[in-house]
N, C-alpha and C positions, 0 to 999 in steps of 0.2 A: 536489359532483357534477362529472363531466367533461363539458365542453361540446364536442361534436364536430360536424364539418360535413363534407360530401362533398368530397374534394380537388379533383375536376374542377369541381364547381359553384362552389366557392370561387374558382377561377381563370378561370371563363368570362368572356369579353369583356375579360380583362386580360392573361393569357398563354395562354389556350386559346380555340379557336374554338368557336362554337355548333354543336352537332351537327345542328340544323335551321336553315336560312337562307332566310327568305322573309318578305314582308310580307302582312298580311292584314287586312281590316276586321274589326269586332267580330262580325259574322255568320258570316264564313268561318273565324275563328280555331279554333273548337272542331272544325269539320269537317276542317280540315287537320291538326290536332294528332292526331285519332283516325286519320286516314288515315296519318300517319307512324308511328303505333304499330303499325298493321296491317302495314306494309311491313317494319318491324323484326322483328315477331313471325313473319312469313312467312319471312324469311331465316334466322332463328334456328332455326325448326322444320324447315325443309327443307335447310338448308346448313350445319348445325352442324359437319360433318365437314371443312369447307373452311377451319377456323381463321380465322374473321372476328371480330376483337375490336372493330371499330368500324364503324358505317354513318352516313354523312352525307348529308343530303338538301337539295337546292336547288330552288326553283321559280321559273320565269320564265314568266308567263302560264300556258298550259295544259300546259307541258312540265315534267316532273319528272326531275331528274338525280340519280341515286343513286351515291354514291361508296362503293365497298366496299373496305375495307382487308383484305387477307388474305395469310397466309403461304404459301398454296398456290394460286397463280394458275392454274396448269395444270389442276388439278382443276375449278376454277370455270369456265374458258373452254372446256375440252374440245377435241376434234378439230376444227380449222378453225373454231373458235368456235360449234359447234353447241349446246353446253350453255348458253352465256351468251345465245344468242338465245332459246332456249326459256325461260330464266330471265327475260328482258326481257318476253316475251309474257305469261308468268304474272303478272308485276307490272302489265302493262297491263290485263289482265282484272280484277285485284284493285281497281285504282284507277279504271279507266274512262278513263284519260288517257294520253297519249304519255309513254313513259319512255325515258330515255337512261342507260346504265350505264357507269361508269368504274371500272375495276379498278386499285386502288393496291397495288403489292406491298410486303410488309413483309419487309425483308432480314434483320433480327435478331429473330425472334420471342422470344428469350430475355429481351428488354428490353420486351416488351409485357405489362403486368400482367395483363390479362384472359386471355391465352394461358397464362401461367404458372399462373394460378389454375385454368384448365380442366385443365391437366396434372396439377396436385396433386389436383383433385377426382376425375379419372379414376383415378389411382392408389389413392386412398382408398376408391373404390367397389370396388376389387379386394381390399380387406382387408389392404392392406400396412401395415407399421408406420409410423405417421405421423411419428415422429421421423426416420427414415431418409429418408422423402419429403421433408420439409421441408429437411433438410440437403443433399440432392442438388439441389433446386430453387435454393436460395440459392448454392450453389457454381457452378452453370451460369450464373446470372444475373450474378454477380460476374466470372466468367471472360469474359463477353461485353462487359464494359466499364461495368458499372454502378458508381456510386459508393457506393451504399447500397441495401439491400432489406430489407423486413420482411414476414413472412408470419404470419398469425394464423388458426388453425382453431378452431372451437367446436362442440360437440355431444357425442354418445356415442362418444368416441374409443375405438378398439379394442373396441367393444361394451360399454363399461362401463355400470354400472347408472345412474349419474348423469352428467349433462352436465358437461363440463369444457373448459378452454381450453388449447391449445398454441400456442406462438408461438416465433419465432426471428428474429433480425435480425443484420445485418452492416452496417458502415459507417454513414454518416449518412443519416437520412431526415427532413429538415426540413419538416414538414407545414404550418407557419405561414408560411414564406417564399414570397411570391407569385412571385418571380423564379425559383424552384426549377423545374426540369423534372421534375415528379413525376407519374408515371403510376400510376392506381389501378384495380384490377380486383376484382370481388366475384362469386363463383359459389357455387351450392348443390350439394353432392355428395349423391347418394341412395345410402344403404347399407342393409343388412338391419336395422341397429340404429336407423336413423332418418335424418334430414336433418342434414348437417354443413355449416356456413358456412365459406367460404374467402375471406379478404381478402388482397390483396397490394399493397404499396406499393413502387415502384421509383424511385430518385432517380438521374438521369443527368447532372447538371450544372445550370448556371444560365444564364439569358439575360443578356447583357450590355446595356449602354445602347444603345437604338435598334434592337436586334435584333427581327425579326419572330417572331410566334407560329407554330411549326412551318413557318416560311418562307412563310406564307400572309397573315397579318393584321398590321397595325401595332399596336404595344403602346399607343400614344397615340391619342386620337381616338376618335370614335364610329363604330361599324359599323351603318350604317342597315339593312343586310339581316339583322342578327342579332336578330330581334324574336320568334322562336319559342322555346318551351321546349325544354330539352335532351331 
């Protein structure tokens, strides 16, 4: 049997940041965890068109800081920041606490696995040929500077009677190397024939000795704020 693990969870607190960073007592932990999930679900349901692959949450006292990584910051911010202010107010109503938002722009969306998976899922929902879709996505990602990419789709491809698997890969994708900068994204595409799962792995290099994780956390030592679940 193949023993598989989530690439991001495998590297969390080693070469990847925790997606939620806060400290809580035993009584508060479940409350904060549910609150984080509500925030992420609200963002996913209402701002999916803004190309948001990752949301990070920090808590300091009664203040919640939400880091939104997006490839389309202009759509999210709006004219003179009107949209982002309304967005912040909606999150404050949802949580009942003060919310501070920070928009982090993604300059190369072709290297974000979640965005690539969303693009593939969108094209597949339009009943395009999945082989051409995968080939084009891989070529764009490699052209953007990736050292390796792997895409796997599973379900009733092209409306077939039975579910099957389609996959394509280029270059190296070292899933078990902890120092590897490996981004992973998983999306479900809804088609007339049923649901199709899309998984994307993108390898863009390796961390050297003493390098920080995404330029934010030290590789060695403990991160006391990183006590919440991803």
